[in-house]
C-alpha positions in Angstrom: -5.5 26.9 117.5 -9.5 26.3 118.8 -7.8 26.0 122.6 -5.9 29.2 122.0 -9.3 31.1 120.5 -11.1 29.7 123.9 -8.8 30.6 125.8 -9.1 34.4 124.0 -12.5 34.4 123.9 -12.4 33.8 127.7 -9.9 36.9 128.0 -12.2 39.4 126.3 -15.1 38.0 128.3 -13.3 38.6 131.9 -12.5 42.4 130.4 -15.9 42.9 129.1 -17.1 41.6 132.8 -14.2 44.3 134.4 -15.5 47.2 132.6 -19.1 46.0 133.5 -18.2 46.2 137.0 -16.7 49.5 136.7 -20.3 51.3 136.4 -22.4 48.4 138.2 -24.1 49.0 141.8 -22.3 46.6 143.7 -25.7 45.5 146.2 -28.1 45.2 143.3 -25.5 43.9 140.7 -26.7 46.2 137.8 -25.5 49.3 136.0 -28.4 51.6 137.5 -29.0 55.4 135.9 -26.5 56.5 138.1 -24.0 54.0 136.5 -25.4 55.1 132.8 -24.7 58.7 133.8 -20.8 58.1 134.7 -20.3 55.9 131.5 -22.0 58.5 129.2 -19.3 61.2 131.2 -16.3 58.7 130.1 -17.5 58.4 126.7 -18.1 62.5 126.4 -22.1 62.2 124.9 -25.0 63.3 126.9 -27.5 60.7 128.5 -30.3 62.1 126.0 -27.4 61.4 122.8 -29.2 59.1 120.3 -26.1 56.5 120.5 -26.4 55.8 124.2 -30.1 54.6 122.5 -28.5 52.6 119.9 -26.1 51.1 122.8 -29.2 49.6 124.6 -30.6 48.4 121.4 -27.6 46.9 120.5 -27.2 45.0 124.4 -30.8 44.0 123.9 -31.3 45.6 127.1 -34.9 45.8 128.4 -35.5 47.9 131.0 -34.7 51.7 130.7 -31.8 53.0 132.6 -30.6 49.7 133.6 -28.2 47.2 132.1 -27.5 44.0 133.3 -24.3 41.7 132.7 -25.6 39.3 130.2 -27.1 42.4 128.4 -24.0 43.7 128.7 -22.2 41.2 127.5 -24.2 40.7 124.6 -23.5 44.3 123.2 -20.0 44.7 123.9 -18.5 41.3 122.8 -20.7 41.8 119.6 -18.7 45.3 119.5 -15.4 43.7 120.6 -15.1 47.0 123.2 -13.7 46.2 126.7 -13.0 50.0 128.2 -14.0 53.4 127.5 -11.8 54.4 125.3 -12.6 51.6 122.4 -16.4 52.3 123.1 -15.5 55.9 122.2 -13.8 54.9 119.3 -16.8 52.4 118.0 -19.9 55.1 118.6 -19.7 56.3 115.5 -19.5 52.9 113.7 -22.4 52.0 115.8 -24.1 54.9 114.7 -23.6 53.9 110.8 -24.8 49.7 111.8 -28.1 51.1 113.2 -28.6 54.0 110.6 -28.7 50.8 107.7 -32.3 50.4 106.6 -32.8 47.2 107.8 -31.3 48.0 111.1 -33.5 50.9 111.8 -36.3 49.7 111.4 -35.6 47.8 114.1 -34.3 50.1 116.5 -37.2 52.6 115.8 -39.6 49.9 117.2 -37.4 49.0 119.9 -37.1 52.1 121.1 -40.7 52.6 122.0 -40.6 49.5 123.7 -37.9 50.5 125.5 -39.5 53.4 126.8 -42.4 51.3 128.3 -41.4 51.5 132.0 -44.3 49.9 133.7 -45.7 46.2 133.1 -48.7 45.6 130.3 -47.9 49.3 129.1 -49.0 49.9 125.8 -48.6 53.6 125.2 -46.4 56.2 126.0 -47.5 59.9 126.8 -47.2 62.8 124.5 -44.7 64.7 125.7 -42.2 61.7 126.2 -43.0 60.9 122.3 -42.2 63.9 121.3 -38.4 63.8 122.7 -38.2 60.6 121.7 -39.1 61.5 117.9 -37.0 64.4 118.1 -33.8 61.8 119.9 -34.6 59.1 117.7 -35.7 60.5 114.1 -35.0 64.6 114.5 -31.7 63.9 112.4 -33.4 62.1 109.4 -36.5 64.2 108.9 -36.0 67.0 111.1 -39.1 69.0 109.1 -41.7 66.2 109.9 -40.6 65.6 113.2 -40.8 69.2 114.1 -44.7 70.0 112.4 -45.5 66.6 114.3 -44.4 67.7 117.6 -46.4 70.9 117.1 -49.4 69.0 115.7 -49.2 66.6 119.0 -49.2 69.6 121.1 -51.6 71.2 120.3 -54.4 68.5 119.3 -56.6 67.6 122.1 -57.8 64.2 120.8 -55.1 62.0 122.0 -53.0 62.1 125.5 -50.9 58.7 124.5 -49.4 56.8 121.3 -49.2 53.2 120.8 -47.1 51.3 119.2 -49.4 50.9 116.0 -48.9 54.7 115.8 -45.9 55.5 116.1 -44.4 52.8 113.1 -47.1 54.7 111.5 -45.1 57.7 111.7 -41.8 56.2 110.5 -43.7 55.0 107.6 -45.1 58.6 106.8 -41.7 59.9 106.7 -40.3 57.7 104.6 -43.1 57.1 102.1 -45.3 60.2 101.8 -43.5 63.2 99.7 -42.7 66.4 101.8 -44.2 68.9 102.1 -46.8 68.4 99.3 -48.4 65.7 100.8 -49.2 64.2 97.2 -49.4 60.9 97.5 -50.9 61.0 101.1 -54.1 58.6 100.3 -56.2 58.3 103.8 -58.0 55.1 101.8 -54.9 53.4 102.7 -54.4 51.9 106.5 -52.5 54.7 108.0 -53.7 55.3 111.7 -56.3 57.9 112.3 -54.0 60.2 114.1 -52.0 60.7 110.5 -55.3 60.9 108.7 -56.0 64.2 111.4 -52.1 65.4 111.0 -52.4 65.6 107.4 -55.4 67.5 107.4 -53.9 69.4 110.0 -51.1 69.9 107.7 -53.0 70.9 105.1 -55.1 73.6 106.9 -52.0 75.3 108.1 -50.4 75.6 104.6 -53.8 76.9 102.8 -53.1 79.6 105.9 -49.7 80.6 105.1 
């Protein structure tokens, strides 16, 4: 029994590797942005679809736009996927897995780290953050995201966002009653950018 289980696992891994090679660049041995575009086309999702980011999270992919064979094996053996048809069927299940509260915090944090493309980079420019917020949080907290994006695009104090500010906004969405903001206490340890955002929101609300 044990022998047959090992044999089956090896067969499975061979199929996962063959699936990887369908999209890998022959000279680099990696799946590059072009390969990811082809993968997206095969499973009929846009490359900006949040589920592609969820797939990267499942693989624990480190470099944006590239998948290594090891990362691919990590994700696809866990998902038990070895062809595009199975992947297409699995995407809704993957989304459910990521949306579980304990996983989502990890995914939200991962999505920021995944977008750090330079060595020692610790922050992300405002335009990229606005896009990322829409992709990652837009379906859950559309009203908060829309207003935060509007604030970020009109303010002049911040050119980039760091991880602490990024995680702070998720906590804000989870904990603060919206749109009345009644339980927002600036005395608590919120990043300054959120104090400023709340001030901007309150001014906006009194004007309307």
